[in-house]
N, C-alpha and C positions, 0 to 999 in steps of 0.2 A: 432597533428592529427595522431593518431596511427592506421594505416591500415596494420601493419606488420603482416605477416603470420608467424605462429609458426611451430613446428615440424609436420611433416606428419604422425607421429605415433598417434593412436587414443588416445585422452586425457582420463586419468583416471576420472571415475565419480562414484558417488553413486546414488542410485535410491530409492525415497519414492513413496508411492501411496496414492491418495485420493480415499478413498473407497465409491463409489456411485453407486454400482451395474453395470449396462451396460453403465454407464457414468463415470466410473472409469478412471484415468488417472495418468501418471507418472509424478514426479518431478525429473528432472535430476540435479545434482548438482556437480560442479567440476571446473577446471580451463581450459581455451582455448577451451571451447565447441563450440565456434563459428567457430572453424576450422574443426569440426567433421562431415563429410558427412553421416556417418552411422546413426546418429540420425534421418535423414529425410527418411529413407527407407519406412516407413509406411505411409508417406505423399503423396497425389496425385501430378500430374505433374504441375499443375498450382498453383502458389503462389503468393500472393501480400503482399509485406512487407511495413507496415505502420510505419513511423518513424517520427522524428522531425528535424527541421533545425539545431538543436544544436547536435543531436546524429548521423545524417547522415555522417558528415565528419569523425567521429571517427570509425564507425563500419559498415556502410552500404556496402560498396565495399567488404569488408571481408566476410560478411554474403552472399552477392550474389555469390561471387566465390565459397563458399562452397555449396550453393544450386545448382548452376549449375554443379558443380562436381558429385552431386547426381542425375543429370538428370531433374532438375526442369526448368520450363519456369518462369521467375521472372518479375513481375511488381513491381515498387516502387512507394510509395505515401509519400511525404514529406510534413509535416504539420508544421505550426508555433508551437513555444515552449511555454509552461507554462500553469498554472491553469487558467490564465485570458481568454484563447481561448478555454477552454473546454465547447464548446457550440454547437448549432444547425449549425451555420454557418460553423465552422471547420469540424463538423461531415459530413456535406453535401459534403465537398471536397473528402472524402473517397468514398461516394456513386458515386460522379461525375466521379472519376477515374476508378472505377469498371465497371460502365456502358459504359464509352467511351471505354474501352478495351474489352467489351463484355464478361466479367467475368461471368461464370455460377455457379451453386449451388455446383460443385466440386472444386471450387476455395478455397484454404486455405489462410486465413488472418494470417499474422505473425506480432505481436505487438513487435517491437524493441524499447524499450525506458522505460521511467519511468511510474508512475502510471497514469498520464494523458493519454499518449498513450495507455497504456494497457486497461484502462476503455473505451476509445472511440473506439478502434479497436474491443474490445469485444461486445460493443453495436452495431457497424456496423455489425459484424458477425452474431449477434442475429437477426438482422432485415433485412439484405440484402437477397432478394429473400426467405424471411421467415426463414433464417438460413443457414449459412455455417460454416465449420469447422474453428477454429482459434487455434493459438499456442502463448503462452506468452514467450518472452525472455526479462526479466526485466533487465534494465542497472543501476538501483539505488538500493541502500541497502533497502529503504523503499518498493519499489515495489517487491524486491526479497523475503522479509520476510513477505509481507502483501498482497498487492493488486493484485499480479499476481495469487495468490491461492485462490480458493473458488468461482469464477464465478460471482463476483458482477461486473456489467458494468453499466456505466452511464455517463450523462453529467450534468453540473450545471445548475440551474435556477437563475436568479438574487435574488429570495427569499429564495433560499436554496441550499446547496451543495449536488450533487448526487441525486437530486430529481426526475430526468427522466432516467429510465434505465430498466435493466432486470437481472434476475439471468440467466446466460448462461455460462456453464463451458467450459474451453479450453480443447483441446485434448491432450495437453502436455504443461509442463512448463520447460523451459531451463534455468537454472541459472549458469552463467559463473562468478565466484567470481573474476576472474582476471580483468573484465572490471571495477571494482571498483577503480582500480589504476588511472582512468582518472576522477573520481567523485570529483567535487568541495567540499572543506572541509565542507561548510555550509550544503551541501546536504547529505554527509556522517553522519553528527551529527543529521540532521533531521531524517535519517532512523534509527539512533540508538534509537529514541524515541520508534518506533514500536517494536524493539528488546526487550528493557527492559520492555515493556508492558507485554510481555508474562510471565516474572518472576513475575511481580505484580498480574497477574490475575490467573495464572494456576500452577506455578511451582517455589516454594520457593527455591529449590536447584539450579535451573538455575539462580535465582535472585542472590543468593550468588556468583555463578560462574561468573556472570557479574560484580558484584562489585570488584572481585579479578582480572578480566581480561580487565576491560574497557580501560586501557592504551594501551594494545596490540591491542584492537579492533580499537581505535581511530588512533593508529599507522599503521594501515592496514596490520597487520600480516596476511597473507592469510589463514594460517592454523587455526588460532584462529577465523578469520572471517567465514571460512567454517563451523566450529562447530556451531558458533552462528546462521548462516543461516539454517543449517540443523535442529537444535533443534527447532528454531522458526517455520519452515516449518512443522515439525513433530506435534507440538502443534496445528497449524491451521488446519492441515489435520485431526487430531483427532476431533477437534471441529466441522469442516464442515461435516464430515461424520455422526456426531450425530445430526446435525441440519443445514441442507443446507440452509433453507430459513428464519433463524434468528427468529424463533418462541420461542426459549429458550436460551440455553447455548451460542450460537453464539453471542448473544448481548454482552457477556463479552468481546469480542474483541473490543467493542466500549468504553472502558475505556478512558476518557478524551476527547472523540470524540463530546459529545454533547456541552461542553464548547468549544472545539477547532473549531468545525464547526462555532460556533457563532463568534468566533474570526475572522475566515477567511473571513466570510460573512460581518461582521461589519467593518473590515478594508479594504475590497476589496480583491477579490481573486487574490493571487500571492504576496500580501505585506508580509504576514507571509507565510512561507512554512508549508505545512500540518503537518509534524512532529513536528516543533516548537510549532505549535497551540495545537497539541495533548499533547505534553509534558507539557505545562502550564496547559491544561485541567486535566491531570492526577494528578498534584500537587493539583489543586483546588478539585478534586474528593477525593483525600486522606484527604485534610483538612476537607471536608464535612463529610466523613466517621468517622473521629476522633471526630468531633463535635457532632455526633449522637451516639457515643460511640461504634462503631463497631471495631475500631482499636485504639491503643494508640496514644498519641501525639508523642511519640518516633517513632513509625512505619511511621506516616505521615511525620516526619522529615527525615527518611530514604528514602522515596520516593523522597522528594525534594532535598536531598543531592546528590542521584544518578543522577537525571535529571540535576542539576547544574554541577556535575562533567563531564557530557557529553557535556557540552557547550551549553545547551539548556536553554531557558528562563524559569523562575519560577513565574513571575508575569504577570498578564493579563493586556492588554491595557485598559485604562479608558473609555470604551464606555458608562459606566452607568449601574447600576443594571437593570433598566427597559428595557433598550435596549437589554441586555443579555437575559432576560426572553422572550422578544418578539422574538428574532432570535431562541432561543432554542425550542419555541412552534412549529416551522416548522420542528424540528427534527423528523426523521423517527420513532424513538422509542416513540414520543408523542402519547397518546391514548385520543381521545375526548379532545383534547386541553391541557391535563395534561402532564407535562414534566416527563419522566421517566429516572432516572440517574443509570449508571453503577457505583457501589461503591465497596469498599473492605470490606469483612467480616473479612479478614486476609490477610497478605502478602502471595500471592499464591492462593487466592480464591476471586472470585468477586461475585456479585449478582446485580439484577436490582429492583429498587424501586422508588416509588414517594415520594417526600419530600416537605413539605410546603415551599412556596415561601419565607416566612420571614427568615426561616433557610438558605435557599440558599443564599438570598441577603446578610446576615451577613457574610457568608463565602467568597462570591464574593468580597464584599467591602474590606475584610481583604487581599485578594490576588490581588487587582487591584493596577496598578500605580497610583500615585497621579495625574498625568497629562497625557493627551493622547499623544501618540508618533507619 
């Protein structure tokens, strides 16, 4: 349980911006940013930190100390942990705490945790008293490079992942790479799926860098991790600035997610980690891209090789092709019941298209385990 406070000197940090006009905001990236009171100078005096019962013992006291140093009044809200509780009942615990404490529209919500906490806190901020400010402090690699940036907020529904939510941008994202030292190995590898996704969809040079530096990333070399986080956030910020509400290029960020969300829903939320499901989904999407002639079999194999090197699964659970199609028709990219897939035109370039079911079934069956796990 690491509540240790570090140097009183202001930690070094770099800053990116998500360019959305009057809703633009900074992404601060560095080490030991949890200990920097100067970050909070532009935030109002009333804050509510929302975190999970797994993250609270690691970082909550430390963040509260920093916030109090900057003159804030702090309410903490501790939720149960995990994808399985990303639902209305848990979301209402945030509203209950805010209402009980008489929090007003000037209260800033701070999401301290992984993607589940970030999504639920953002949705609560979007809807509490019709909208209050919020800040993301992601504590997992997956949340640092993906879900904390871009303003997607949501909870799950039994029939589909992230089906109830809102686009609502944070005021700031604070990424402290040093917190990854406490991240369980499985979650680090899960987050790596979203990092390597950026190479597959947008930046072939970054893909080659990832292939060269994967061992250092998995070994938690902080300088290498910071570079990967920074480049991932740069790419996401560029895409979100072009297409905030996912009417075009932002859909590229969902490479592997249509298959991955079906795996998560079909297996029961929390059985597979999000990044694990997305990793397998990217392998299937690459296989489908190759079967349609968009990339070579060698390129599809390159995708699978990097995913496997990252310690992530490359074969999908045997839910049955019909079940996959049923679940994928609930995907948010589906139009009039037709499934639309993010595929690869080349390594470093994605696109969205519809594919006949029989071609999808053939590729799915080739990538499924022989028996359910």
